[in-house]
matplotlib code that plots the C-alpha trace (Angstrom):
import matplotlib.pyplot as plt

x = [-25.5, -26.3, -22.8, -21.2, -23.3, -22.3, -18.6, -18.8, -20.4, -17.8, -14.9, -16.4, -16.9, -13.3, -12.0, -14.1, -12.8, -9.2, -9.7, -11.3, -8.6, -5.9, -7.6, -8.2, -4.7, -3.5, -5.7, -4.1, -0.6, -1.6, -3.0, 0.2, 2.4, 0.5, -0.3, 2.9, 5.7, 4.7, 3.0, 0.3, -3.4, -4.7, -8.5, -8.4, -8.4, -12.2, -12.5, -9.6, -10.8, -14.1, -12.4, -10.4, -13.6, -15.5, -12.8, -12.2, -15.9, -16.7, -13.7, -14.8, -18.5, -18.5, -15.4, -15.1, -11.4, -9.3, -9.8, -6.1, -5.8, -8.5, -6.4, -3.5, -5.8, -7.4, -3.9, -3.1, -6.4, -5.7, -2.1, -3.6, -5.9, -2.9, -1.0, -3.9, -4.1, -0.3, -0.5, -3.3, -1.1, 2.3, 1.6, -1.6, -0.6, -3.9, -3.6, -3.0, -6.3, -8.3, -6.7, -7.6, -11.1, -11.5, -10.2, -12.5, -15.5, -14.6, -14.0, -17.6, -18.9, -16.2, -17.0, -20.7, -19.6, -17.4, -20.1, -23.1, -25.0, -24.6, -23.4, -22.3, -22.8, -20.1, -22.1, -21.5, -18.5, -14.9, -12.9, -9.4, -10.9, -13.1, -10.3, -8.0, -10.8, -11.5, -7.9, -8.4, -10.4, -14.1, -15.3, -17.1, -13.8, -12.1, -14.8, -15.8, -18.5, -18.2, -18.4, -15.4, -13.4, -14.3, -13.1, -9.8, -9.1, -9.8, -7.3, -4.7, -5.1, -5.1, -1.9, -0.2, -1.1, 0.0, 3.3, 3.9, 3.0, 5.2, 8.2, 7.9, 7.5, 10.5, 12.6, 11.4, 11.8, 15.3, 16.3, 17.6, 14.2, 12.4, 14.7, 14.2, 10.4, 10.7, 13.1, 10.6, 8.0, 10.4, 12.1, 11.0, 13.2, 16.4, 15.6, 15.0, 18.3, 20.0, 18.8, 16.0, 12.6, 10.3, 7.2, 8.0, 8.6, 5.2, 3.4, 5.2, 4.4, 0.7, 0.6, 2.0, -0.3, -3.5, -2.5, -2.4, -5.7, -7.3, -5.9, -7.5, -10.8, -10.6, -9.9, -12.6, -15.1, -14.2, -14.3, -17.7, -19.2, -20.1, -18.7, -20.5, -19.7, -20.1, -17.9, -15.1, -17.0, -15.1, -12.1, -9.7, -10.9, -10.7, -7.1, -6.1, -7.7, -5.6, -2.5, -3.1, -4.0, -0.9, 1.3, -0.1, 0.1, 3.5, 4.9, 8.4, 8.9, 11.2, 12.2, 10.2, 9.2, 8.1, 5.9, 4.2, 3.6, 2.2, -0.3, -1.4, -1.9, -3.8, -6.1, -6.8, -7.4, -9.8, -11.8, -12.0, -13.2, -15.9, -16.9, -17.2, -19.1, -21.5, -22.1, -23.0, -25.8, -24.3, -26.5, -24.8, -25.6, -23.3, -20.2, -18.7, -19.2, -17.4, -14.5, -14.1, -14.1, -11.5, -9.2, -9.6, -8.8, -5.8, -4.4, -4.9, -3.2, 0.4, -0.4, -2.0, 1.0, 3.4, 1.4, 1.4, 5.1, 5.6, 3.4, 5.2, 8.5, 7.3, 5.9, 9.3]
y = [-3.9, -1.8, -2.5, -1.4, 1.9, 2.5, 1.9, 4.2, 6.9, 6.5, 6.7, 9.9, 11.4, 10.6, 12.2, 15.3, 15.4, 15.3, 18.6, 20.3, 18.9, 20.5, 24.0, 23.6, 22.5, 26.0, 27.1, 24.4, 25.6, 29.2, 28.0, 26.0, 29.1, 30.9, 28.0, 25.9, 28.2, 31.4, 29.6, 32.2, 31.2, 33.3, 33.4, 35.7, 32.7, 32.4, 36.0, 36.1, 32.9, 34.5, 37.8, 36.0, 34.5, 37.8, 39.9, 37.5, 37.2, 40.9, 41.6, 39.0, 39.9, 43.5, 44.7, 42.0, 41.6, 38.5, 35.7, 35.3, 39.0, 38.6, 35.9, 38.3, 41.0, 38.5, 37.5, 41.2, 41.7, 38.6, 39.8, 43.2, 41.4, 39.6, 42.8, 44.4, 41.4, 41.6, 45.3, 44.8, 42.2, 43.7, 47.5, 47.6, 44.6, 42.8, 39.1, 36.9, 35.0, 38.2, 40.2, 37.5, 37.4, 41.1, 41.0, 38.0, 39.9, 43.0, 41.1, 39.7, 43.3, 44.2, 41.2, 42.2, 45.7, 44.4, 42.3, 44.4, 41.1, 37.8, 35.9, 36.4, 33.7, 33.0, 30.9, 31.9, 34.0, 33.4, 31.6, 30.2, 26.7, 27.8, 29.7, 26.6, 24.4, 26.6, 26.0, 22.3, 20.1, 19.8, 17.0, 15.4, 15.4, 13.7, 11.2, 12.0, 13.8, 17.6, 17.2, 14.8, 17.2, 20.0, 17.9, 16.9, 20.6, 21.5, 18.8, 20.1, 23.7, 22.7, 20.7, 23.5, 26.1, 23.7, 23.0, 26.7, 27.6, 24.8, 25.8, 29.5, 28.8, 26.3, 29.0, 31.9, 30.1, 29.1, 32.8, 34.8, 36.5, 33.2, 31.6, 34.5, 34.1, 30.4, 31.2, 33.8, 31.1, 28.7, 31.2, 34.8, 36.0, 34.5, 36.2, 39.5, 39.1, 38.7, 42.2, 41.1, 42.8, 40.1, 42.3, 42.8, 39.0, 38.2, 40.7, 39.4, 35.8, 36.6, 38.5, 35.5, 33.0, 35.0, 35.8, 32.0, 31.5, 34.3, 32.6, 29.3, 31.1, 32.7, 29.3, 27.6, 30.3, 30.0, 26.3, 26.0, 28.8, 31.3, 33.4, 33.7, 35.7, 32.6, 30.3, 30.7, 29.3, 26.4, 27.1, 27.0, 23.6, 22.3, 23.6, 22.1, 18.8, 18.7, 19.6, 17.0, 14.2, 14.9, 15.0, 11.7, 9.8, 11.2, 11.7, 10.6, 13.4, 16.0, 18.4, 21.6, 20.5, 17.1, 18.8, 21.0, 18.0, 16.1, 18.9, 18.7, 14.9, 15.5, 17.9, 15.4, 12.6, 14.8, 15.7, 12.1, 11.0, 13.7, 12.8, 9.1, 9.7, 11.9, 9.1, 6.8, 9.2, 11.6, 14.5, 17.7, 19.3, 16.7, 17.8, 20.0, 17.2, 14.7, 17.1, 17.6, 13.8, 13.4, 16.0, 14.6, 11.0, 12.2, 14.2, 11.2, 8.6, 9.7, 10.1, 6.6, 5.1, 6.7, 5.4, 1.9, 1.9, 3.2, 0.4, -2.2, -1.0, -1.1, -4.6, -5.7]
z = [36.9, 40.0, 41.4, 38.1, 38.2, 41.8, 41.1, 38.1, 40.3, 43.0, 40.5, 38.9, 42.3, 43.2, 40.0, 40.6, 44.2, 42.8, 40.9, 43.9, 46.2, 44.1, 44.3, 48.0, 48.5, 47.9, 50.8, 53.0, 52.1, 53.0, 56.3, 56.8, 56.5, 59.3, 61.6, 61.3, 60.0, 61.8, 64.7, 64.3, 64.9, 61.9, 61.7, 58.7, 56.4, 56.2, 55.2, 52.8, 51.0, 50.3, 49.5, 46.7, 45.2, 45.4, 43.9, 41.1, 40.3, 40.3, 38.1, 35.6, 35.7, 36.5, 34.6, 32.0, 32.6, 31.8, 34.4, 34.9, 35.7, 38.3, 40.0, 40.4, 41.8, 44.2, 45.5, 46.1, 48.0, 50.1, 50.9, 52.0, 54.4, 55.8, 56.2, 58.1, 60.5, 61.0, 61.8, 64.3, 66.0, 65.8, 66.0, 68.1, 70.2, 69.7, 70.5, 67.4, 67.4, 68.1, 65.4, 62.9, 64.1, 63.7, 60.1, 59.4, 60.6, 58.7, 55.5, 55.5, 55.1, 52.7, 50.5, 50.5, 49.4, 46.7, 45.1, 46.1, 46.8, 48.6, 45.6, 42.0, 39.4, 36.8, 34.4, 30.8, 31.9, 30.9, 33.6, 33.6, 33.0, 30.1, 28.5, 28.6, 27.6, 24.5, 23.4, 23.3, 20.8, 21.7, 23.9, 20.9, 18.9, 21.8, 22.2, 25.7, 27.7, 28.1, 31.9, 31.9, 29.7, 32.1, 35.1, 33.3, 32.5, 36.1, 37.3, 34.8, 36.0, 39.6, 39.2, 37.3, 40.0, 42.8, 41.2, 40.6, 44.2, 45.7, 43.4, 44.4, 48.1, 48.0, 46.4, 48.6, 52.0, 50.9, 50.7, 53.6, 54.2, 54.0, 56.5, 58.9, 58.6, 59.4, 62.3, 63.6, 64.0, 65.8, 68.1, 67.9, 70.8, 69.2, 65.9, 67.6, 69.4, 66.1, 65.1, 62.7, 62.6, 63.7, 63.3, 59.6, 59.2, 60.7, 58.5, 55.4, 56.3, 56.9, 53.6, 51.7, 53.5, 52.9, 49.4, 48.7, 50.5, 48.3, 45.2, 46.3, 46.8, 43.3, 41.7, 43.6, 42.7, 39.0, 39.2, 40.9, 38.8, 41.5, 44.4, 47.7, 50.8, 53.0, 50.9, 53.4, 56.3, 57.7, 55.5, 58.4, 59.5, 56.0, 55.7, 59.0, 58.1, 54.9, 56.8, 59.6, 57.1, 55.1, 58.1, 59.4, 56.1, 55.1, 58.6, 57.6, 55.1, 56.6, 53.9, 53.2, 49.7, 50.9, 53.6, 51.0, 48.8, 51.8, 52.4, 48.7, 49.1, 52.4, 50.7, 47.9, 50.4, 52.4, 49.3, 48.1, 51.5, 51.5, 48.0, 48.7, 51.9, 50.0, 47.5, 50.4, 51.4, 54.0, 54.9, 53.8, 57.2, 58.8, 56.7, 59.4, 62.0, 59.7, 59.1, 62.9, 63.4, 60.6, 62.1, 65.6, 64.4, 62.4, 65.3, 67.7, 65.6, 66.4, 70.1, 70.3, 68.4, 70.9, 73.8, 72.3, 71.9, 75.5, 76.9, 74.8, 76.1, 79.7, 79.3, 77.9]

ax = plt.figure().add_subplot(projection="3d")
ax.plot(x, y, z, "-o")
ax.set_aspect("equal")
plt.show()
């Protein structure tokens, strides 16, 4: 009986992690744009993630606006933070990592100003999940627990937003401007020699990436029922963990669409691992250590495989 209860708890934890993994996958895609496509170590992510959640929460609670409208405004706020980081780097010639750190530090105070307090609860407020849930039959009519229906709606919403983001990015980065942004990250000098404005491409790329990160923050805030100024702490590492896990597990995928889907799968795998480890009794204070270990292991796997192949060839 105890085994059955434990397995049920693990399955429920994995299902819950799936919904969170989809929302956090949008953060990972935003981090991917700056770190992989632009080759820009953007530390703004932690601030813009919390910015999205804070903006969305205060618009819902303070202004009483529609939660979907709050997502749009959160994306715009995130894009603005990316533009500021880009201007600090391109116009004031501040190093990339330092310009991101400056924006991140500034956003902490800005987020406090926006909410007027350290956190804003969303319990009892309309969210994108509660709105969609209200359109469906009640949990009692469907013959399931309300918490399960909530989780299923979250999964559906997360999947819808992920598909929309991937479709839009696949289209955009296939356009001329999108190709120039990708080329800027690969070879900035070559792009500049062709007469393109690389500074503008960096700013645009950072704006898109941070806009997606803010969208993720807004969705996570509405999903978990509150926004907090510290909710972005460790967001960069989480995004990188999702990217690295996705690249390791789906390393043979070469097309841009496949890479984006691999990141989504990596985010889900990461969240499921964290959820299962929690069920096994992990201390929450050790979460950051576990994340660092996961990233280190995922990064070392391709290197160890190459060394193994090299040794095998030398022996032969």
